[in-house]
C-alpha positions in Angstrom: 91.3 52.6 53.4 89.0 55.6 52.9 89.4 57.9 49.9 90.2 61.4 51.1 89.9 62.8 47.5 86.2 63.2 48.0 86.8 65.6 50.9 89.2 67.7 48.7 86.5 67.9 45.9 83.9 69.0 48.5 86.3 71.7 49.7 87.0 72.9 46.2 83.3 73.0 45.3 82.5 74.8 48.5 85.3 77.5 48.0 84.2 77.9 44.3 80.6 78.4 45.5 81.8 81.0 48.0 83.9 82.8 45.5 80.9 82.9 43.1 78.7 84.2 45.9 81.2 87.0 46.6 81.5 87.9 42.9 77.7 87.9 42.6 77.4 90.2 45.6 80.1 92.5 44.3 78.4 92.6 40.9 75.0 93.4 42.4 76.5 96.2 44.5 78.4 97.7 41.5 75.3 97.6 39.3 73.3 99.3 42.1 75.9 102.0 42.6 76.4 102.7 39.0 72.7 102.6 38.1 72.3 106.3 38.0 75.0 106.7 35.2 73.7 107.4 31.7 76.8 105.8 30.1 76.4 102.6 28.1 79.4 101.1 30.0 80.0 101.7 33.6 83.0 100.5 35.6 84.5 100.4 39.0 87.7 99.2 40.6 87.4 96.8 43.5 90.9 96.4 44.8 92.9 95.1 41.9 89.8 93.9 40.1 88.1 95.9 37.4 84.3 95.5 37.1 82.5 96.6 34.0 78.7 96.7 33.6 77.0 96.8 30.2 73.2 97.4 30.2 71.2 96.9 27.1 67.5 97.2 27.7 66.6 94.6 30.3 69.8 92.7 29.8 72.7 93.5 32.2 76.1 92.0 31.6 78.8 92.2 34.3 82.4 91.3 33.8 85.1 91.3 36.4 88.8 90.6 35.9 92.2 91.2 37.3 95.1 92.5 35.3 93.2 93.5 32.2 92.4 97.0 30.9 88.8 98.3 31.4 88.5 98.8 27.6 89.4 95.1 27.0 86.8 93.9 29.4 84.2 96.3 28.0 84.9 94.9 24.5 84.5 91.3 25.8 81.0 92.3 27.2 80.1 93.7 23.8 81.1 90.4 22.2 79.1 88.5 24.7 76.0 90.7 24.1 76.4 90.2 20.3 76.6 86.4 20.8 73.4 86.5 22.9 71.6 88.5 20.2 72.8 86.1 17.5 71.6 83.1 19.5 68.2 84.6 20.1 68.0 85.7 16.4 68.9 82.2 15.3 66.1 80.8 17.5 63.5 83.2 16.0 64.7 82.3 12.5 64.4 78.6 13.3 60.8 79.0 14.6 59.8 81.0 11.5 61.3 78.4 9.2 59.3 75.6 11.0 56.1 77.7 11.3 56.1 80.7 8.9 52.9 82.1 10.3 54.0 82.0 14.0 53.6 85.2 15.9 57.2 85.8 17.2 55.9 88.6 19.5 55.9 86.3 22.5 59.5 85.2 21.8 60.5 88.8 21.7 58.6 89.8 24.9 55.8 91.7 23.2 
């Protein structure tokens, strides 16, 4: 007998990929539409989904969720940004511990 479970896994992976593709498209559209705003946080409602965009320099974080307040999602993006900064800072500190004379400019994009 053939195992039909593999077909179910393929369908799930395909639908997950499609959902991610739709979310990515929606996020790209929201970022484009809200690009002219000078606010640190920008948001939009897409049906029952709230989309929040946080831009910090060259880094753009996008969060989308259903059934949560915009302020909560904005705070989650702040936490994500801080986690990214901490991870990058830890990397720079590790490099400097290993090579105190290392020019960290290239790590920082200078």
